[in-house]
Every structure is written in structure tokens, then in C-alpha cells.
C-alpha positions in Angstrom: -25.7 -56.0 53.1 -23.2 -54.2 55.4 -20.4 -54.8 52.8 -22.6 -53.3 50.0 -23.4 -50.2 52.2 -19.7 -49.6 52.9 -18.8 -49.9 49.2 -21.6 -47.5 48.3 -20.4 -45.0 50.8 -16.9 -45.3 49.5 -18.0 -44.7 45.9 -20.0 -41.6 47.0 -16.9 -40.3 48.9 -14.7 -41.0 45.9 -17.1 -39.1 43.6 -17.0 -36.1 46.0 -13.2 -36.2 46.1 -13.0 -36.5 42.4 -15.4 -33.6 41.9 -13.3 -31.6 44.4 -10.1 -32.4 42.6 -11.7 -31.5 39.3 -12.8 -28.1 40.7 -9.3 -27.4 42.0 -7.7 -28.3 38.7 -10.2 -26.2 36.8 -9.7 -23.1 39.1 -5.9 -23.5 38.8 -6.0 -23.8 35.0 -8.4 -20.8 34.8 -6.1 -18.7 37.0 -3.0 -19.6 34.9 -4.9 -18.8 31.7 -6.0 -15.4 33.0 -2.5 -14.7 34.1 -1.1 -15.7 30.7 -3.7 -13.7 28.9 -3.1 -10.7 31.1 0.7 -11.0 30.5 0.1 -11.3 26.8 -2.2 -8.2 26.7 0.3 -6.3 28.8 3.1 -7.3 26.4 0.9 -6.2 23.4 0.2 -2.9 25.0 3.8 -2.3 25.8 4.8 -3.3 22.3 2.2 -0.8 20.8 3.6 1.9 23.1 7.1 1.3 21.8 5.7 1.2 18.2 4.1 4.7 18.8 7.4 5.9 20.3 9.3 4.7 17.3 6.8 6.4 15.0 7.4 9.7 16.7 11.2 9.3 16.5 10.9 8.6 12.7 8.6 11.5 12.1 10.7 14.0 14.0 14.0 12.6 12.7 15.2 12.3 16.3 18.5 10.5 15.5 19.8 10.3 19.1 16.5 8.8 20.1 16.6 6.3 17.3 20.2 5.3 18.3 19.0 4.7 21.9 16.0 2.7 20.5 18.5 0.5 18.6 20.4 -0.3 21.8 17.4 -1.9 23.3 16.5 -3.9 20.2 17.7 -7.4 19.5 18.4 -6.9 15.8 22.2 -6.7 15.9 22.8 -9.6 13.5 20.5 -8.2 10.8 21.8 -4.7 11.2 25.3 -6.0 10.5 24.0 -7.7 7.3 22.5 -4.4 6.2 25.7 -2.6 6.8 27.4 -4.8 4.2 25.0 -3.6 1.5 26.3 -0.8 -0.8 23.6 1.7 0.2 23.7 5.4 1.1 23.7 6.0 4.9 20.2 7.4 4.9 18.9 4.2 3.1 20.7 2.0 5.6 19.0 3.9 8.4 15.6 3.4 6.8 16.3 -0.4 6.7 17.4 -0.4 10.3 14.2 1.5 11.2 12.3 -1.3 9.4 14.0 -3.9 11.5 12.7 -2.1 14.6 9.3 -1.4 13.2 8.6 -4.9 12.1 8.9 -6.1 15.7 5.9 -3.8 16.6 2.6 -5.7 17.3 0.6 -4.0 14.6 -2.9 -2.8 15.4 -5.2 -0.6 13.3 -5.5 3.0 14.6 -8.8 4.3 13.4 -8.1 7.8 14.9 -4.8 8.1 12.8 -6.6 6.8 9.7 -9.4 9.4 10.2 -6.8 12.2 10.6 -5.1 11.3 7.2 -8.5 11.0 5.6 -9.6 14.4 6.8 -6.3 16.2 5.9 -6.1 14.7 2.4 -9.8 15.2 1.8 -9.4 18.9 2.7 -6.4 19.5 0.6 -6.8 17.2 -2.4 -10.4 15.6 -2.4 -9.7 12.6 -4.6 -13.4 11.7 -5.0 -13.8 15.0 -7.0 -10.3 15.8 -8.4 -8.6 12.5 -9.0 -9.8 12.2 -12.6 -10.3 15.0 -15.1 -14.1 15.4 -15.7 -16.4 17.8 -17.5 -17.4 19.0 -14.1 -13.9 20.0 -12.8 -12.5 20.9 -16.2 -15.3 22.5 -18.2 -15.0 23.4 -21.9 -13.0 26.6 -22.4 -11.1 26.3 -19.2 -7.3 25.5 -18.9 -5.5 22.7 -17.2 -2.1 23.4 -15.6 0.3 20.5 -16.1 1.9 19.6 -12.7 5.1 18.6 -14.5 5.5 21.8 -16.6 4.9 24.8 -14.4 3.7 27.9 -16.2 2.2 25.9 -19.1 -1.5 25.7 -20.0 -3.5 23.1 -21.7 -6.8 24.4 -23.1 -9.8 22.2 -22.6 -11.1 22.0 -26.2 -13.9 20.1 -27.8 -11.8 17.0 -28.5 -10.6 16.7 -24.9 -14.1 17.3 -23.6 -15.5 14.5 -25.8 -13.1 12.1 -24.0 -14.1 13.1 -20.4 -16.8 11.7 -18.2 -19.4 14.2 -16.9 -18.6 13.4 -13.3 -16.1 11.6 -11.2 -16.2 7.8 -11.4 -15.0 7.6 -7.8 -17.6 7.4 -5.0 -17.4 9.3 -1.8 -18.3 6.1 0.1 -15.6 4.1 1.8 -14.1 0.8 0.8 -13.6 -1.6 3.7 -10.4 -3.4 2.5 -8.0 -2.1 -0.1 -4.9 -3.8 -1.6 -2.4 -1.4 -3.2 -0.1 -3.7 -5.2 3.3 -2.4 -6.2 5.6 -4.1 -8.7 8.6 -4.8 -6.5 10.6 -7.9 -6.8 9.8 -8.7 -3.1 6.3 -9.8 -4.4 7.8 -12.7 -6.3 7.2 -16.1 -4.6 5.2 -14.3 -1.9 2.1 -16.4 -2.5 0.0 -13.4 -1.8 -2.4 -13.7 -4.7 -5.4 -15.2 -2.8 -5.1 -12.5 0.0 -4.9 -9.7 -2.6 -8.0 -11.0 -4.4 -10.1 -10.8 -1.2 -9.8 -7.0 -1.1 -12.7 -4.8 -2.1 -10.4 -2.4 -4.1 -7.2 -3.6 -5.8 -4.9 -1.0 -7.3 -2.1 -1.8 -9.7 0.5 0.2 -11.7 1.7 0.5 -15.3 -0.1 -2.5 -16.7 2.1 -5.1 -15.0 2.1 -8.7 -16.3 -0.6 -10.8 -14.6 0.7 -14.3 -15.3 2.0 -14.6 -11.7 -1.4 -15.1 -10.2 -0.2 -17.1 -7.3 1.9 -14.2 -6.1 -0.1 -11.1 -7.4 -3.7 -12.3 -7.7 -6.1 -11.8 -10.6 -8.4 -9.0 -9.4 -7.9 -5.4 -10.5 -10.2 -2.5 -9.7 -7.9 0.3 -10.9 -4.7 0.3 -12.9 -2.5 3.1 -14.1 -1.0 3.5 -17.5 2.0 5.9 -17.8 2.6 7.5 -21.2 6.2 6.2 -21.0 4.8 2.6 -21.1 2.7 3.5 -24.2 5.8 5.1 -25.8 8.4 2.5 -25.0 6.6 -0.7 -25.0 3.9 -0.1 -27.6 5.8 2.2 -30.0 3.5 5.2 -29.2 0.7 3.2 -30.8 1.8 4.3 -34.3 2.3 0.7 -35.4 0.3 -2.4 -34.5 -2.2 -1.7 -31.7 -3.3 -5.2 -31.0 -0.4 -6.0 -28.6 -1.6 -3.0 -26.5 -5.2 -4.2 -26.7 -4.2 -7.7 -25.7 -2.2 -6.3 -22.7 -5.5 -4.7 -21.4 -7.5 -8.0 -21.4 -6.5 -9.1 -17.9 -7.9 -5.8 -16.6 -11.1 -5.9 -18.6 -13.3 -4.9 -15.6 -10.9 -2.3 -14.2 -10.7 1.5 -14.5 -7.7 2.8 -16.4 -6.1 6.0 -15.2 -3.6 7.7 -17.6 -1.5 10.6 -16.3 -1.4 12.1 -19.9 -1.9 15.8 -19.0 1.0 16.2 -16.5 3.6 17.0 -19.2 3.1 19.0 -22.4 3.5 16.4 -25.3 2.1 13.5 -23.4 -1.5 14.3 -24.3 -1.2 12.9 -27.8 -0.2 9.5 -26.3 -3.1 9.6 -23.9 -5.5 10.4 -26.8 -4.2 7.5 -28.9 -4.5 5.1 -25.9 -8.2 6.2 -25.4 -9.0 5.9 -29.1 -7.4 2.5 -29.3 -9.5 1.4 -26.2 -12.6 2.8 -27.9 -11.9 0.7 -31.0 -11.6 -2.4 -28.8 -14.6 -1.7 -26.6 -12.9 -0.4 -23.5 -13.1 3.4 -23.9 -15.8 3.9 -21.2 -13.2 2.7 -18.6 -10.4 5.1 -19.5 -9.8 8.4 -17.5 -7.1 11.0 -17.3 -5.4 11.6 -14.0 -6.0 15.3 -13.0 -2.8 17.4 -12.7 -4.5 19.6 -10.2 -4.9 16.6 -7.8 -1.3 15.7 -8.3 -0.2 19.3 -7.7 -2.1 19.6 -4.4 -0.9 16.2 -3.3 2.7 17.1 -3.9 2.3 20.3 -1.8 0.7 18.3 1.0 3.5 15.8 1.2 6.1 18.5 0.8 4.9 19.9 4.1 5.4 16.4 5.6 9.1 16.5 4.6 8.8 14.4 1.3 10.4 16.4 -1.5 11.2 14.2 -4.6 11.3 15.5 -8.1 8.0 13.7 -8.6 5.9 11.4 -6.4 5.8 7.8 -7.7 2.5 6.4 -8.9 2.6 4.1 -5.9 2.7 6.9 -3.5 0.0 8.9 -5.3 -2.4 6.0 -5.0 -1.5 5.1 -1.5 -2.5 8.7 -0.8 -5.8 8.1 -2.7 -6.4 4.9 -0.7 -6.0 6.9 2.6 -9.1 8.9 1.5 -11.1 5.9 0.2 -10.3 3.0 2.4 -10.8 1.8 6.0 -8.1 -0.8 5.9 -5.1 -0.6 3.6 -2.4 -3.3 2.9 0.6 -2.6 0.7 2.1 -5.5 -1.4 5.2 -5.3 -3.5 6.6 -2.1 -2.1 10.3 -2.5 -1.5 13.0 -0.1 -2.9 16.2 -2.1 -2.1 18.2 -4.7 -4.1 18.2 -7.3 -1.3 15.5 -8.7 1.0 15.9 -8.9 4.7 17.4 -12.4 4.4 20.2 -10.8 2.5 19.1 -12.4 -0.8 19.3 -10.3 -4.0 16.0 -9.6 -5.6 15.0 -8.1 -9.0 13.6 -4.5 -9.2 10.2 -5.8 -10.4 8.6 -9.1 -9.8 8.6 -9.7 -13.6 11.9 -8.1 -14.7 14.9 -6.1 -13.4 14.5 -3.0 -15.4 15.6 0.0 -13.2 13.8 3.3 -13.1 15.1 6.6 -14.3 17.7 7.8 -11.8 16.8 10.8 -9.6 13.2 11.1 -10.8 11.5 9.4 -7.8 12.7 9.0 -4.2 11.5 5.4 -3.4 13.5 4.9 -0.2 12.1 8.2 1.2 8.6 7.2 0.3 9.2 3.8 1.9 10.2 5.6 5.1 6.8 7.4 5.1 5.1 4.0 4.7 7.0 2.7 7.7 5.9 5.7 9.7 2.2 5.1 8.7 2.7 1.4 9.6 4.0 2.2 13.0 1.0 4.5 13.6 -1.4 1.8 12.7 -2.6 3.5 9.5 -1.7 0.8 7.0 -0.1 -2.6 6.8 3.1 -3.6 4.9 3.4 -7.1 3.5 7.1 -7.9 3.1 7.2 -11.7 3.3 5.2 -14.7 2.3 1.5 -14.6 2.8 1.1 -18.4 2.9 
């Protein structure tokens, strides 16, 4: 009996010691976890502060500050790679800024997003002015083409018959938006699934959709430049079925045609709409309003962006800044190499180069970088999966 009592006491003492050891281990682990979390949070906050600092340097074009920023960044190897590329100095600087920016721990900045939304809403008001309607261009009025200053396009009965009564774009906000450029950097990205999860998906110039793994299948809005109608579909003066077939992947989308920006483009826009009417898609076609594009150009000119004409991508990123809470850009990349120094095609589907001097893609990309650094939008430049 005495032996049993001793053993029982030993077991109770062992359990107490075991419990004590467990408590000590738990407290030490919790302390280390809190320290690690605190250090991680501190590093994140420091990184965000540096990201904001870089954003200010980019916006104010503080070159001496940017040089100093470079000295503290561990990107020397990739900067040397970039210096081998045959680019203008300003484009090399944009890429070097990207190398710094991509190290920033990105975090959405609702205040900065709200500021863009308020400024663009005040100057441009996409929900009312983006598309030409009977409300903002009544019968008998004139439209001023943004590409031909001093010209007037009368709003006649034929044009009025093609216009919706009111804007098809709601004033309510979309939560997640994907603006999908056609850059070659999108090829092999495997971003299709992620793109299709967005509430609003914007595409440009009827791009081929047989790359679904990389570009997705969903489209909410797609642009259709008159140059595409003219060059790819022979101005719709011959067979129209190839054009109608090209629209099938976008059957549920809205089609926006900038046919009134230049005198002479209207006839191409009319033919496109009439063809869509014949194939049952007319109710989804709208003309992009030159007034919206004109006020948008003036806004960005004040921000230091002065190309001959804004690209379609930049126009609709601006639209998304009014409509969307969270914006992600895919396929926006104006350079002939990726950051691994591999050559890439201009588009994900071909290597046809744009008309020289018409747009300023690197300068626009620099503005995207600035918005990324401020937490306004995200840039997808690598693989999604």
C-alpha cells in the first residue's frame, strides 16, 4: 500500500511538472510569435512608408532623390540588365523605378482612390459623359471631335436613331475591376481564372480570346477602334460575317466605338452598328463621347501627361478610377523585354507594333507605377499561378 501511495504521489508530481513545462513552452512560443508578428508589421509599415516616399519622388520628378533611393535598393543586378537594353534614357529610368516600386509591400489606399474618383468625377463624369446619348447630345446639337479641333459634327436624325436615351453606365460602384491590356507580358501568365473573378472586365480592340488560360473568358466592356474595322475587316464593304464572328466571344459585353473623335471615322462606326444590328447585337453598341475624351486629356495634361493622344488603355483605366473600388491591371507593359531579360512580343497574340509617336505608352506606364505606389491600383506583371 505504501508503494502504491508513493507511485501515485510521483505521478501527480509528474503531471504538475508536465503542466508547468507546457505552460512555459506555450508562453515562450506566444512571446516569440508576438515578437515575430510585431517585427513583420513594423517591416510592412516601414515598407509602405518607403513606397509612399518613392511615389512622391516619382510625382515630383525629384531625380536627385530617386538616385539616393537607388543607392539603398538591392536591385543593382537587374538595373545593369536594363542598361543593356536599347531604350531611351527616360524609359530606362521608368524601368528602374519599377524595380524599386515592385519591392513595396502593396496595400490599398482608400483615401487616394477616393481622391482620384472625386477629381475625375468632377472634371469628366464618366457615368454621364462616357457614351454619346440622346440626353448629352440632343438632336440638333453639335459634337466637337477631340481629334479634330475646330470641327463640328451635327447630331442629325440618323445619329440620334443609333443613340441610347441615357447612359448605360451606372453611378454605383463595382467592387473589383480587371482592366486587361493586350501586352505580350500577358502570354503564359495563367491569369485567366483571376481575371474572370472580377465584377467588371474591360478589354481593348477586339483581342483574340483563344488564350483563355492567360486572359480569361469574361468581358463586360470592349472597345472597337475604327482602325480595326478599316484594316482588319476592310471597312465592312465586303463580307461582314468575319466581323460578326469576331464579336461572338463578347456576346454579353458592351461595345464602345470611338467613331466620332475624327472626321471621317463616323461612317465606319455607322457600318459597325448596322452590321451588329443585322446580327442581333445592335443594342450593345455605343459611341465613345469626344467630350469625355477631351476633358480627360485636359485633366491628365495638368498631371504632366502630354501625349498626342491618350491610349485606349489609359482612357479606361481613368474610367475605372471613377467606377471601381479595387482595380487590377493585366497586360500593361510597354517594353520589348520582361524583367527576366527575355524578349516578348508587343501583343500577347502578335507582334504588330503601334503607329510611332501617336501614343506615349512608357509615360502612361510611369503614371500607373505612381498609382501603384500610392495604393490606388495593382499591376500584374508576372504569373498569376
